N, C-alpha and C positions, 0 to 999 in steps of 0.2 A: 400857805401853811397846809401841810398834808393832813388828811383826816386821820383820826385814831380808829383803831379796830380793836374789838374785844371779842375774844373767843372764850366762852364759859368753860372753866376747867372740868365741869361735869359734862361728859360727852352726851349724856342722856338729855341734857337741856340745850346744848350748844348748837349754834348755827355756823355754817361754813363762812369763810371769807366772802364778802359780797362781790357781785359782778364788777362793781366799780374798782375793786382792788386790782383786777386784771386789765381794766380799760384805761385807768387814769395814768397819763404820761408822767405826772409829778410823783405818783407812787412808785412808778418804775424807776425813776431817778433816785428816789429816796432809798429804795432797796439796794442800790449800788453803794450808797454811803453808809447806810445803817446796818446792812446785812453782809454784803460781800467784803467791804473793807474791814469788817470786824469779825470775820470768821477765817477758817483755814481752807486752803485749796491743795488738792493733790496736784503737784506741778509736774509729775512724771516719775520716771524710775531712775535707779542709781546709775544706769548707763550714761545719763546726762552729765554726771560729775566728771567723767574722764579720769585721766591719770593725775598723780600729784604734779603740781605746776601747770594747771590748765584752767581755762575759763570758757563758759558756755552761756551766751546771752539768750534770753527768752522774753517774750511779751506776755504778761499775765492777762488772760481773757481779752485778747485783742478784739477791738470793736466794742468793748464794754468797759472794763477797767482800764485797759491800755496802759498798764504799769510796766515800765522797762526794768527788768531784773537781770542779774548775772549770777550764775552758779560758779563757784571757784573751789579749787582744792589746792591747798598750799603744799610746800615741799614735804611736810610731815604727814600729808594725807588728810588733814583736817578739812571738812567741807564748810562752805559758807554760802549764804544767799544774801546778795547785796543789791542795793539800788544801782542801776546801771546809768545813772545820771550824774555827770560831773558837777561837783559842788562849786565850780567857778562860774560857768555860763550856761550850764544845763545841757551840754552836748552829750550824746550817747558815748560812753567810754569804750565798751567792747562791741565791735560790729560783727565779728565772726568767731566761731568756736575754734579752739586750738591751744597749743602750748602757750604759757604765759608766765614769765618770771615776775612781772609786775603788771599793773593795770595803768596804761598811759593814755590820757585823752589826746586824740589826734588834732584837737582844735588849737590848744595853747600849751600842750605838754605837761599838764598837771599829772602827777604820778601818785599812785596808791599801791599799798601792799595787797596781797591776795586776801587779806582779812578786811579790806576796805579802809585801812588806816592811811591818812594823808602822809606823804613822804617828802614831796618836793614840788615847787612851782617856780618857773623862771620869772625874773623881773619883779619879784615881790619882796625884795630885800628891804625896801623902805616902807612897806605896809606895816602899820602899827597893830599890835595885839593879834598877830597872825603867826601860826594858824590857831584856830579855836576849834572846839568840838564839832561845830557845824561844818568844818572842812573835811571831815571824814565821810566816806560813803556810808549811808544808812545800812545797818546790818539787821536783817529780818530773822525772826525765829525760824529754825529749820529742824525738822524731825524726820527720821527715817524709820519705817516699819517694814520688815522684809525688804523687798527691792523698791518700795514706794517712798517717795519724798513728799513732804508736806511743809508748806510755808504759809505764813500769815502776814498781812500788811500791818494790821493793828488788832490782833485777835482779842475778843472780849472774853474768851474762855480758854482754858487749857485743853490741849488735844490729848493729853495723857489718858484721861478716862475713856475717851473715844477709842483709842488704840487698845486699851486694856479690854474693853468690851469685845473688840474684834479678836484679840489674842485669846480670850477665854473660849471662843468657839472655833477658831481657825488655827491657833498656835501649834496644834499637834501636826499640822501639815508641813511639808518640806518647802517653806517659803524661799529658802536659799536656792532651790532648784527651779524656781519659776523662770521661764525664758519667754521673752516677747515673741509672738508669731505675727509678723507684719502682714502675712497673707490673709489674716482674719480681721484686719483693721477695716472698719466701715465708718463712713461719715454720713449723717442724715441731716437734712434741713427740714425742720418742722415749722409749719405756719401756725404758730401758737405761742402763747406766753410761756416762759421757762417754768414758772411755778406750776402750771397745769400739767406739764410733763412729769414733774416730781409728784404731784397729787396722784396721778395715775399709777406711778411706780409703787406708791406707798400702800396699796391695798390689793388683796387677792380677790376682792369681791367680784371683779369683772371677769375673772378667769373663765368661769363656765360659759359666759356669754360671748366673750371676744376671742379667747384662745382655745379652740376646741382640741387641737393637738396637744397643747401643754396640759389641759385639763385631763387628758387621757392618761397622763403619767404622774400627776400629783393628786394627793388625797385632799380634796377641797374641804372635807369635814374637819380635818386635823390641821389645816393651815393655821399658822400661829404668828402673832406679832408680839415682839418684845421691845419695850421702850427704854431708852437711856436718855440722859439729859440733853445731849446734842447729837444723837444719832438714833437710829432704830433698826431693828432686825426683823425680817420676815423669814420664817422657816417653812420650806416646802417639803412635806413628807411624801415618800413614794407611794403610789397606788399600784400594788402588785410587784412583779419582778422587774424592777427598774434599777439603773445604776445608782448606788448610794455610797455614802462615806463609810469607811471602816473606822468607827469611833473608838477611842481608847476607853478603858473601864471607868476612869474617873471624869470623863467628859460630861458636861451638863446634860447632854442629850443621849447618853449611853443607853443602848438598847433600843433606840428609835431608828426608823428607816428614813434618814434624812437624805433627800435628793438635791437640795440646794439651800444655801444661806444667802439672803439678799439684804445687804446693808445699804442704808443711805446715811452719808456723813453730811450733816447740815452745813450749807444749804443745798448743794448741787452735785455731789459726787456719789456714784453708786458702785459698790463692789459686789459682784455676783459670783459666789464661789460654788463650783461644781466639782465632782470627783476628778475631773481632768485638769482643773486649774481655776482661773478667775477671768471674768470679763469685767473690765473697768469702764464705766460709762461716764464721760464728762459732759455735763449739761451746760452749754455756753450761751448765755443770753446775747442776742444781737439786736433786739428791739422788743417793744411790747407785744408784737405779733410775729416774732421770728426767733427761733432757737436752733442752734446747731448742737447735735449730739454725736459724740465720737466714741465708738466702741473700740477698745484695744484688748486683745486676748493675751494672757500669760499662761503658759502650759507647763505642767509638771508630769503629766501622764497622757501622752498622745494616744495611747491605745483606748482611752475612754472617751475620746472626742466623738461628737455627733451621736451621743446616746443619752437617753433619759431627758431630764429637765434641762440639761445643758446643750441640747441639740436644737436646730431650727431657730437660732437666735435672730436671724434676719427676718424670717417670717413673723415671729412674735413682735419684732420692732415695727414692722409695717402695719401690723394689726393695731398696735398701740398708737402709732401716728394717726391713723384714720380716726380713731376715737377722740384723741386729744384735739385734733384739728376741728372735729365736729363740736366738741365742747366749747372751744374758743369762739366758733361762729355763734353758738347758742348764747354765749354770755354777752353778745352785742345786743340782744333783744331787750326792749324796754319792759317786757313782761316778766323777766327773771331778776330777782334780787339776791337771794341766797337760798341754800338748802339746809338739810339736816344730816346728821351723821348716823350711820348704823353703829350702835354701841358694840356689836360683836365683830364687825368686819372693817371698820374704818378708823381704828385707834391710831394708826400711823398718820393718816391725813389730819386728824384732829390735833395730834401732837405737832405736826409740821405747821399747821395754821396758827397754833398758839405761839410757837417760836417766832414766826414771821411777825405776828402782831406785837409781841413783846419787844423784839429788836427795833421795830419801827417807832416804838414809844420812847426809846432811850435818848 
């Protein structure tokens, strides 16, 4: 039985998640079932859907969830996210991306439509009460915002309010003009628990101490955190003549010098918006002490690259890694149990810890 965790809703009284949360292998496994299976994942961008009449297999969080999925688009252009596991004997149905009029399992020939509906199975004429609803491929909820695709295995909350929160701040930007820039893709292996990486992302408290170059372009005094039910936003304001967003008149931050919007979509996806575009960071658990973080950049204005808060991302990442790995080592100590929150600087971490504790109790 996994331990229960309680985070006081009053940040002034609350303690952080204890060190045991990050050390206990049973808690790590429980997070898989209670948090990741019941939340949404950004599974990529619309380029994965392909043309009408196509299928693209993917493994969701390989090495952690290991859930085989397939993205399809039918002849009418309608997209679907389906289980990629044949309902006969469990074989993978789609092995490679490409054109597909139907989905046909290569093991015994079971056939499905591109919406996952069962269509045909050889040698089953004498089988009684066949087919039944369980013979269709499971269809997962799939949502698109801009070029980004979101799917959930069994989400416990709607993603609509999350996307609305992002739309309110970012919707004025030309999301349809975002283009992936593979040359800026970076993959980092971090020797620490995945939640520690998210903890670090969720506060600007460490910026003056860890990120000297970033601190030089952000106004630490005005750094702001905005909380939503299943995501949160950090707003970095420019310090001096830095690259900032041209905000429309009715924007929530109109008149402010915003250099960056940093969103975390619970539990593990980060959207970092800059005047040049967005860096999406996927935080991929691989073990209680091993996390893979993938940075992918999507650009709409290349002339603003490498300027202001959106520059030097690799340097900032390496600085963060060093701190997060240091914290992970420190949490192995028998002398550390839990800490306290700064009410003015760690609202995002407090919110994240409350969500993790609540999901584990379900």
